[in-house]
C-alpha positions as CSV (number, residue, x, y, z in Angstrom):
1,M,-33.6,-34.5,-31.1
2,N,-34.0,-32.7,-27.8
3,D,-34.3,-29.0,-28.7
4,L,-33.9,-28.1,-25.0
5,I,-30.2,-29.0,-25.2
6,N,-28.5,-25.7,-26.1
7,E,-24.7,-26.2,-26.0
8,P,-22.5,-23.1,-26.0
9,D,-20.5,-22.2,-29.1
10,A,-17.1,-23.7,-28.4
11,S,-15.0,-21.0,-30.0
12,R,-16.8,-18.0,-28.6
13,L,-17.0,-19.4,-25.1
14,I,-13.4,-20.6,-24.8
15,F,-12.1,-17.3,-26.0
16,G,-14.6,-15.4,-23.9
17,L,-13.4,-17.2,-20.8
18,R,-10.0,-15.6,-21.3
19,D,-11.4,-12.3,-20.0
20,T,-12.6,-13.3,-16.5
21,G,-10.4,-10.8,-14.7
22,Y,-7.1,-12.6,-14.3
23,N,-3.7,-11.0,-14.7
24,V,-0.4,-12.9,-14.9
25,K,0.1,-12.8,-11.2
26,T,-3.3,-14.1,-10.2
27,A,-3.2,-16.7,-12.9
28,T,0.1,-18.0,-11.7
29,A,-1.2,-18.2,-8.2
30,D,-4.1,-20.3,-9.4
31,I,-1.7,-22.9,-10.8
32,V,0.2,-22.9,-7.6
33,D,-3.0,-23.5,-5.7
34,N,-3.5,-26.7,-7.7
35,S,0.0,-27.8,-6.8
36,I,-0.6,-27.2,-3.1
37,A,-3.9,-29.1,-3.3
38,A,-2.0,-32.0,-4.8
39,K,0.2,-32.0,-1.6
40,A,3.3,-30.8,-3.4
41,D,6.0,-29.4,-1.1
42,K,8.2,-28.1,-4.0
43,I,6.8,-26.0,-6.8
44,S,9.1,-24.7,-9.6
45,I,8.3,-22.0,-12.1
46,E,10.5,-21.5,-15.2
47,I,9.9,-18.5,-17.5
48,V,11.6,-19.0,-20.9
49,L,12.1,-16.5,-23.7
50,R,13.3,-18.1,-26.9
51,D,15.6,-16.2,-29.3
52,D,12.7,-15.9,-31.8
53,G,10.5,-14.3,-29.1
54,R,8.4,-17.3,-28.2
55,K,7.6,-17.2,-24.5
56,L,6.8,-20.3,-22.4
57,V,6.1,-20.8,-18.7
58,Y,6.6,-24.2,-17.0
59,F,5.0,-25.1,-13.6
60,G,6.4,-28.3,-12.1
61,D,5.5,-29.8,-8.8
62,N,6.3,-33.0,-6.9
63,G,2.7,-33.5,-5.7
64,E,0.5,-36.6,-6.0
65,G,0.2,-36.4,-9.7
66,M,-2.5,-37.9,-11.9
67,D,-3.1,-40.8,-14.3
68,A,-4.6,-40.4,-17.7
69,G,-8.1,-40.3,-16.4
70,G,-7.2,-37.7,-13.8
71,V,-5.6,-35.5,-16.4
72,H,-8.7,-35.8,-18.5
73,R,-10.9,-34.8,-15.6
74,A,-8.6,-31.9,-14.6
75,M,-8.7,-30.5,-18.1
76,R,-12.5,-30.4,-18.2
77,Y,-14.0,-26.9,-17.9
78,G,-15.9,-27.3,-14.6
79,A,-13.8,-30.2,-13.3
80,P,-15.3,-32.6,-10.7
81,E,-15.4,-31.2,-7.1
82,R,-12.3,-32.2,-5.1
83,E,-12.7,-34.7,-2.3
84,N,-11.0,-32.4,0.2
85,P,-13.2,-29.3,0.7
86,E,-10.3,-27.5,2.3
87,S,-8.5,-27.5,-1.1
88,L,-7.4,-24.2,-2.4
89,G,-9.1,-25.1,-5.7
90,K,-12.8,-24.4,-5.6
91,F,-14.7,-24.2,-8.9
92,G,-12.9,-26.6,-11.2
93,L,-12.2,-23.7,-13.6
94,G,-8.9,-22.2,-12.3
95,L,-6.4,-24.3,-14.4
96,K,-8.3,-23.5,-17.6
97,T,-9.4,-19.9,-17.2
98,A,-6.1,-18.9,-15.5
99,S,-4.0,-20.4,-18.2
100,S,-6.0,-19.2,-21.1
101,S,-6.0,-15.7,-19.8
102,V,-2.3,-15.6,-20.5
103,C,-1.7,-18.1,-23.4
104,L,-3.5,-19.7,-26.3
105,K,-2.2,-23.2,-25.6
106,F,-1.7,-25.0,-22.3
107,T,-0.6,-28.5,-21.6
108,V,-0.8,-30.8,-18.6
109,I,1.7,-33.7,-18.2
110,S,1.4,-35.9,-15.1
111,R,2.0,-39.3,-13.4
112,K,1.2,-40.7,-10.0
113,T,4.1,-43.2,-9.7
114,P,7.6,-43.4,-11.2
115,D,6.8,-46.5,-13.2
116,Q,3.7,-45.0,-14.8
117,E,3.7,-43.5,-18.3
118,L,3.4,-39.8,-18.5
119,A,-0.2,-38.7,-19.3
120,K,-0.5,-35.6,-21.5
121,L,-3.4,-33.4,-22.8
122,A,-3.5,-29.9,-24.1
123,W,-6.1,-27.2,-24.9
124,D,-5.2,-25.1,-28.0
125,L,-7.8,-22.3,-28.3
126,E,-7.0,-21.8,-32.0
127,H,-7.6,-25.5,-32.6
128,V,-11.0,-25.4,-30.8
129,S,-11.9,-22.4,-33.0
130,N,-10.9,-24.1,-36.2
131,K,-12.7,-27.4,-35.3
132,E,-15.7,-25.5,-33.7
133,R,-15.9,-28.1,-31.0
134,W,-14.5,-28.8,-27.5
135,E,-11.6,-31.0,-28.7
136,M,-8.4,-31.3,-26.8
137,L,-5.0,-32.3,-28.3
138,R,-3.3,-35.6,-27.4
139,A,0.3,-35.7,-28.6
140,P,3.4,-37.8,-27.6
141,V,5.5,-36.3,-24.8
142,T,8.5,-34.7,-26.4
143,A,12.1,-35.2,-25.3
144,D,12.2,-31.6,-24.1
145,E,9.0,-32.0,-22.1
146,R,10.2,-35.2,-20.5
147,E,13.5,-33.5,-19.5
148,M,11.6,-30.6,-18.0
149,F,9.3,-33.0,-16.1
150,D,12.3,-34.8,-14.7
151,D,14.0,-31.5,-13.7
152,L,10.9,-29.8,-12.1
153,C,8.8,-32.7,-10.9
154,G,11.1,-35.7,-10.3
155,D,9.7,-39.2,-10.1
156,K,6.0,-38.0,-10.0
157,G,3.9,-34.9,-10.0
158,T,2.4,-32.5,-12.6
159,L,3.9,-30.2,-15.2
160,V,1.8,-27.4,-16.6
161,I,3.1,-25.6,-19.8
162,W,1.9,-22.3,-21.1
163,E,2.7,-21.8,-24.8
164,K,1.7,-19.1,-27.3
165,C,1.8,-16.6,-24.5
166,D,0.2,-13.6,-26.2
167,R,-0.8,-11.9,-23.0
168,I,2.1,-12.5,-20.7
169,L,3.6,-9.0,-21.4
170,T,1.6,-5.8,-21.5
171,K,3.7,-4.3,-24.4
172,E,5.1,-5.4,-27.7
173,Y,8.9,-5.7,-28.0
174,E,11.4,-6.7,-30.6
175,P,11.1,-10.6,-30.4
176,G,13.9,-11.9,-28.2
177,G,15.6,-8.5,-28.0
178,S,17.2,-7.0,-24.9
179,K,14.1,-5.0,-24.0
180,E,11.9,-8.1,-24.1
181,K,14.4,-9.9,-22.0
182,A,14.4,-7.1,-19.4
183,A,10.6,-7.2,-19.4
184,I,10.6,-11.0,-18.7
185,N,13.1,-10.4,-15.8
186,R,10.7,-7.7,-14.4
187,L,7.9,-10.1,-14.7
188,A,9.8,-12.7,-12.7
189,E,10.5,-10.2,-10.0
190,N,6.8,-9.2,-9.9
191,L,5.7,-12.8,-9.6
192,D,8.2,-13.3,-6.8
193,R,6.9,-10.4,-4.9
194,H,3.3,-11.5,-5.4
195,L,3.8,-15.1,-4.4
196,S,5.9,-14.2,-1.4
197,L,2.9,-12.4,0.0
198,V,0.1,-14.7,-1.1
199,Y,1.7,-17.9,0.2
200,H,3.8,-16.4,3.0
201,R,2.3,-18.8,5.7
202,F,3.3,-21.8,3.6
203,L,6.7,-20.5,2.7
204,D,7.7,-19.4,6.3
205,K,9.2,-22.4,8.0
206,T,8.6,-20.8,11.4
207,D,4.8,-20.4,10.7
208,K,3.2,-23.6,12.0
209,R,-0.4,-22.7,10.8
210,E,0.2,-24.2,7.3
211,R,2.4,-27.0,6.0
212,N,5.7,-25.8,4.5
213,I,6.3,-25.6,0.8
214,E,9.1,-24.3,-1.4
215,I,8.5,-22.1,-4.5
216,L,11.2,-21.4,-6.9
217,I,11.1,-18.9,-9.9
218,N,13.9,-19.6,-12.4
219,Q,15.6,-21.6,-9.7
220,T,15.6,-18.8,-7.2
221,P,13.6,-19.5,-3.9
222,V,10.7,-17.2,-3.1
223,I,11.3,-15.6,0.3
224,P,8.1,-15.1,2.4
225,W,6.9,-11.6,3.1
226,N,4.6,-11.2,6.1
227,P,2.6,-8.0,5.7
228,F,2.1,-7.6,9.4
229,Y,5.8,-7.5,10.3
230,P,5.1,-9.2,13.7
231,E,8.7,-8.7,14.9
232,R,8.2,-5.0,15.2
233,S,4.4,-4.4,14.9
234,E,1.8,-4.4,17.7
235,Q,-1.2,-6.6,17.7
236,V,-3.9,-4.4,19.3
237,L,-7.1,-6.4,19.2
238,A,-7.9,-8.1,22.6
239,E,-7.9,-11.9,22.4
240,Q,-11.5,-12.3,23.4
241,K,-12.5,-10.2,20.4
242,Q,-10.5,-12.2,17.8
243,K,-13.2,-14.7,17.1
244,L,-16.2,-13.8,14.9
245,V,-19.2,-16.1,14.8
246,V,-20.8,-15.9,11.4
247,E,-24.4,-17.3,10.9
248,L,-25.0,-19.0,7.6
249,P,-28.3,-19.0,5.6
250,D,-29.2,-22.4,6.9
251,G,-28.9,-21.2,10.5
252,S,-25.6,-23.0,11.3
253,E,-22.6,-21.0,12.6
254,E,-19.0,-20.9,11.6
255,T,-16.0,-19.0,13.0
256,A,-13.8,-16.5,11.3
257,Y,-10.7,-15.0,13.0
258,I,-9.4,-11.4,13.1
259,R,-6.4,-9.6,14.4
260,A,-5.3,-6.0,14.1
261,W,-1.7,-4.9,13.6
262,I,-0.3,-1.4,13.9
263,L,3.1,-1.2,12.2
264,P,6.0,1.0,13.3
265,H,6.1,4.5,11.8
266,R,8.7,5.1,9.1
267,S,10.6,7.3,11.5
268,E,11.2,4.3,13.7
269,M,12.8,2.3,11.0
270,T,15.7,2.6,8.6
271,K,14.8,3.1,5.0
272,E,16.1,-0.4,4.2
273,E,14.0,-1.9,7.0
274,E,10.9,-0.1,5.8
275,K,11.4,-1.1,2.2
276,I,12.1,-4.8,2.9
277,F,9.8,-5.6,5.9
278,A,7.1,-3.0,6.3
279,R,6.4,-1.4,2.8
280,I,4.2,1.4,4.3
281,S,1.8,2.9,1.7
282,N,-1.8,4.0,1.4
283,R,-2.4,0.9,-0.8
284,A,-1.1,-1.5,1.8
285,Q,-3.5,-0.6,4.6
286,G,-6.8,-2.3,5.4
287,F,-7.9,-5.9,5.3
288,Y,-5.8,-8.9,4.4
289,I,-8.2,-11.8,3.8
290,Y,-7.0,-15.4,4.1
291,R,-8.9,-18.5,3.0
292,E,-7.4,-21.8,4.3
293,G,-4.2,-19.9,5.0
294,R,-3.8,-18.5,1.4
295,L,-4.1,-14.7,1.0
296,I,-6.9,-13.9,-1.4
297,Q,-7.2,-10.2,-0.9
298,D,-4.7,-7.6,0.3
299,G,-5.4,-4.0,1.2
300,S,-8.6,-1.8,1.0
301,W,-11.2,-1.2,3.7
302,M,-14.0,-3.1,1.9
303,E,-16.7,-0.6,2.7
304,V,-16.0,-1.0,6.5
305,F,-14.2,2.4,6.5
306,G,-13.8,5.0,3.8
307,A,-11.0,5.4,1.2
308,P,-7.4,4.8,2.4
309,E,-5.9,7.8,4.2
310,P,-2.3,8.5,4.9
311,H,-3.0,8.7,8.7
312,T,-4.3,5.1,8.8
313,S,-1.5,3.6,6.6
314,L,0.0,1.8,9.6
315,L,-3.1,-0.3,10.2
316,R,-3.5,-3.8,8.7
317,I,-6.2,-6.2,9.6
318,E,-5.6,-10.0,9.4
319,F,-8.9,-11.8,8.6
320,D,-9.0,-15.6,8.4
321,F,-11.8,-18.0,7.3
322,G,-12.1,-21.6,6.1
323,H,-13.9,-23.2,3.2
324,E,-17.1,-23.5,5.3
325,L,-17.7,-19.7,4.9
326,D,-17.1,-19.6,1.1
327,D,-20.8,-19.0,0.3
328,A,-21.1,-16.4,3.1
329,F,-18.3,-14.3,1.7
330,R,-19.1,-14.9,-2.0
331,I,-15.6,-15.7,-3.0
332,D,-15.0,-15.2,-6.7
333,V,-13.6,-17.6,-9.3
334,K,-10.1,-16.1,-9.2
335,K,-10.0,-16.4,-5.4
336,S,-8.8,-12.8,-5.4
337,R,-11.6,-11.0,-3.6
338,I,-14.6,-11.5,-1.3
339,L,-17.6,-9.4,-0.3
340,F,-18.7,-8.7,3.3
341,H,-22.4,-8.9,4.1
342,P,-23.7,-5.4,5.2
343,D,-24.4,-6.7,8.7
344,L,-20.8,-8.0,9.0
345,E,-19.5,-4.6,7.7
346,D,-21.4,-2.9,10.6
347,G,-20.1,-5.3,13.2
348,L,-16.5,-5.0,11.9
349,R,-16.8,-1.2,11.9
350,E,-18.0,-1.2,15.5
351,L,-15.2,-3.6,16.5
352,L,-12.4,-1.8,14.8
353,Q,-13.4,1.8,15.1
354,P,-11.3,2.4,18.3
355,I,-8.3,0.8,16.7
356,Y,-8.8,2.7,13.5
357,R,-8.7,6.0,15.5
358,E,-5.7,4.9,17.6
359,A,-3.7,4.1,14.4
360,G,-4.5,7.5,13.1
361,K,-3.4,9.2,16.4
362,R,-0.1,7.3,16.4
363,Y,0.6,8.2,12.8
364,R,-0.1,11.9,13.4
365,R,1.9,11.9,16.6
366,Q,5.0,10.4,15.0
367,N,4.7,12.6,12.0
368,R,4.5,15.7,14.3
369,D,7.5,14.5,16.3
370,Q,9.5,13.9,13.2
371,A,8.4,17.2,11.6
372,N,9.4,19.1,14.8
373,T,13.0,17.7,14.5
374,S,13.2,19.1,10.9
375,K,14.3,22.7,10.9
376,I,13.0,25.1,8.2
377,D,15.5,27.7,7.0
378,H,14.1,31.2,7.5
379,S,17.5,32.9,6.8
380,S,16.5,34.1,3.3
381,A,13.6,36.2,4.6
382,N,15.8,37.6,7.4
383,K,18.5,38.7,4.9
384,N,15.9,40.2,2.6
385,I,14.2,42.2,5.5
386,A,17.6,43.4,6.8
387,G,18.5,44.6,3.3
388,T,15.2,46.4,2.7
389,T,15.7,49.6,4.7
390,N,12.8,51.5,3.2
391,A,10.0,49.3,4.4
392,D,7.3,51.1,6.4
393,K,7.6,50.2,10.1
394,P,7.4,51.8,13.5
395,Q,10.4,53.7,15.0
396,V,11.3,52.0,18.3
397,A,12.1,54.4,21.2
398,S,12.5,51.8,23.9
399,A,11.8,48.2,24.6
400,D,11.7,46.5,28.0
401,P,11.9,42.7,28.3
402,G,10.9,42.9,32.0
403,T,7.4,44.4,31.2
404,Q,7.2,42.9,27.7
405,S,6.4,46.2,26.2
406,A,7.8,48.8,23.8
407,V,7.4,52.5,23.1
408,V,7.2,53.4,19.4
409,S,6.3,56.1,17.0
410,N,3.9,54.9,14.4
411,N,1.1,56.1,12.1
412,M,-1.1,56.6,15.2
413,G,1.4,59.1,16.8
414,P,4.5,59.3,19.0
415,K,5.1,57.5,22.3
416,I,2.6,54.6,21.6
417,R,3.1,51.9,24.2
418,L,2.7,48.3,22.8
419,K,2.3,45.1,24.8
420,L,4.2,42.4,22.9
421,P,7.1,40.0,23.3
422,V,10.4,41.7,23.7
423,Q,13.5,39.6,23.4
424,N,17.2,40.3,23.8
425,H,20.3,38.4,22.7
426,V,18.6,36.6,19.8
427,S,20.5,35.2,16.8
428,P,21.2,37.9,14.2
429,E,20.3,35.3,11.6
430,T,16.7,35.1,12.9
431,I,16.2,38.5,14.3
432,H,13.3,39.5,12.0
433,V,11.6,36.1,11.5
434,D,11.8,33.2,13.9
435,A,9.9,29.9,14.4
436,V,9.2,29.3,18.1
437,E,7.5,26.6,20.2
438,N,6.2,28.8,23.1
439,I,3.2,30.5,21.5
440,T,0.3,29.1,23.6
441,T,-2.5,31.3,22.4
442,G,-3.1,29.3,19.2
443,E,-2.2,32.1,16.9
444,L,-0.1,31.4,13.8
445,W,2.0,34.5,14.3
446,Q,2.7,37.2,16.8
447,P,4.4,40.6,16.4
448,A,7.6,41.1,18.5
449,M,10.5,43.4,19.2
450,R,13.9,41.7,19.1
451,S,17.5,42.6,19.5
452,A,20.8,40.8,19.1
453,G,22.0,42.6,22.2
454,D,20.4,44.7,24.9
455,A,19.4,47.6,22.6
456,G,18.5,48.4,19.0
457,H,15.3,46.4,18.9
458,V,13.6,45.9,15.6
459,P,10.1,44.9,14.6
460,A,9.9,41.1,14.1
461,V,7.4,38.3,13.7
462,L,7.3,35.0,15.7
463,L,5.9,31.9,14.0
464,N,4.0,29.2,15.9
465,T,5.6,25.8,15.0
466,H,2.6,24.0,16.5
467,H,0.0,25.6,14.3
468,D,-1.4,23.4,11.5
469,F,-0.3,26.0,8.9
470,Y,3.3,25.6,9.9
471,Q,3.1,21.8,10.3
472,K,1.2,21.1,7.0
473,I,2.1,24.0,4.7
474,Y,5.5,25.3,5.9
475,K,6.9,21.8,6.3
476,R,5.8,20.8,2.8
477,A,7.3,24.0,1.4
478,A,10.6,23.5,3.1
479,A,12.2,22.1,-0.1
480,N,11.2,25.3,-1.9
481,G,13.2,28.2,-0.5
482,Y,11.2,30.9,-2.4
483,A,7.9,29.5,-1.0
484,V,9.2,29.7,2.6
485,E,10.6,33.1,2.1
486,G,7.4,34.3,0.5
487,M,5.3,33.2,3.5
488,D,7.9,34.6,5.9
489,L,7.8,38.0,4.2
490,L,4.0,38.0,4.2
491,L,3.6,37.3,7.9
492,W,6.4,39.8,8.7
493,A,4.6,42.4,6.7
494,F,1.3,41.6,8.6
495,A,3.1,41.9,12.0
496,V,4.9,45.1,11.2
497,A,1.8,46.7,9.7
498,E,0.0,45.9,12.9
499,Q,2.8,47.5,15.0
500,N,2.7,50.6,12.7
501,N,-1.0,51.1,12.9
502,T,-2.0,50.3,16.5
503,N,-2.5,51.9,19.9
504,D,-4.1,51.0,23.2
505,E,-7.6,51.0,21.7
506,L,-6.8,49.1,18.5
507,E,-4.4,46.6,20.0
508,P,-7.3,44.2,21.1
509,I,-8.9,44.4,17.7
510,F,-5.7,43.5,15.9
511,E,-5.3,40.6,18.4
512,D,-8.8,39.4,17.6
513,I,-8.1,39.6,13.9
514,R,-5.0,37.4,14.4
515,N,-7.0,34.9,16.4
516,E,-9.7,34.7,13.8
517,I,-7.4,34.2,10.9
518,S,-5.4,31.6,12.8
519,N,-8.6,29.7,13.8
520,N,-10.0,29.8,10.3
521,L,-6.7,28.5,8.9
522,R,-6.9,25.6,11.4
523,K,-10.4,24.7,10.3
524,L,-9.5,24.9,6.6
525,L,-6.5,22.7,7.1
526,R,-8.3,20.1,9.3
527,N,-8.7,17.6,6.4
528,I,-5.3,18.1,4.9
529,P,-3.0,15.3,6.1
530,D,0.4,15.9,7.8
531,P,3.3,15.7,5.3
532,E,4.7,12.3,4.7
533,P,8.4,11.7,5.7
534,D,9.5,11.5,2.1
535,E,8.0,15.0,1.6
536,L,10.0,16.3,4.5
537,S,13.2,14.7,3.1
538,A,12.7,16.1,-0.4
539,E,15.2,18.9,0.2
540,E,17.9,16.6,1.4
541,E,17.5,14.3,-1.6
């Protein structure tokens, strides 16, 4: 006996391999990978919920199929390496680890030609545990299985069946009840959304980079979703910069390809268009990594840049590589993520930094433009001030729009001349508090004297709509009338207190205080993002 042979415990290992990080979506994609590798052009997925709560998933394809020997090899943990290195399968584990992550029993039925007998093998994890050895099950093909093969595969191909699906749903429901049926329907919708992204190049008949396939879920075709929305987006990386030469450990070189897309801003699309084609979100920005045309990672900046920020949510990076770079990018078993070498991270950061900044500028510019078309209601504060006749304020003797000055009696004495904006014929609804676009000093607010006619001027405050406090705080508060009114009253009180306690000597000091407060607010708000369009529309909704 060779005591150096130390075989793994069958039961512990086969159950342990259930927890390699798959979820139902990534596990499903791994089965689809095998169908594409088998040159299938039609892949059908049927999710079945029995009345007693049993859940089964059938994957049928019309690919090359396998004979009995091929099925046996495919069911081996660590199956032989495929002849075609471009295959979407890589480690010989996907079928087994993906399937067992969802179910306790999975079966493969296949044939290469119409006149060949169907070959069938199954792994049942409970059977392996009971027998304490790596023993598969070989049983006759049932009538139901033969019918499903004919329906989903046709003359030849491969049928994969998931049974005892104990992990297909994340919650327990009454077996076969309405809530469980609804959960299965949601699962089908989530799978559709996932596969439409992962295989969009294969599903899109206008995309000539990959051969076309058709995927159906419960007989409904999966519609491709291109995350770059090329019909409306702008590809901003110069052509001469789209090739990346990557040096491998053995000194050889291979090429990866990169493109950078800036999507249209939400304000440039209808809600329906954004929801269907663009799907703008923090989560959706960053790198989209493709191996042999199949998406393996979507979103995140992968240490090239920091955490996702709203102002870069329009930027998506298309990154392509072939099987030759698998080792360089350390692709994982699930084919759902890669790792960049630190040197490549540095190179990508240098390459993409100008585009990253430009995407942020476009986002902020569009947000500001949209925000400036949204009016904030200051009428509550104006009504409140008009109705509060006992507030302390200067008594206006005269006001001259020509010299932009007024003579008042205040706490500093009578006949105090103030230099400040004087405005006639303003709207009575905004006579006390008004948001304006012509404050060029950078101040958040300015005291003013205003009248609805030519006389009867009253102390007022003008708000600078270009100041960050107005853009980032006022705009967010627009849906809350009390918050807007509260800020309006506070700034009106500041402005009127200044008018009531100033003179020629103190006027520059009050102006300096206004400037300093406004500058500090701008610094404090620098890292607070502009409001999202849905925040601006909250009041309407």
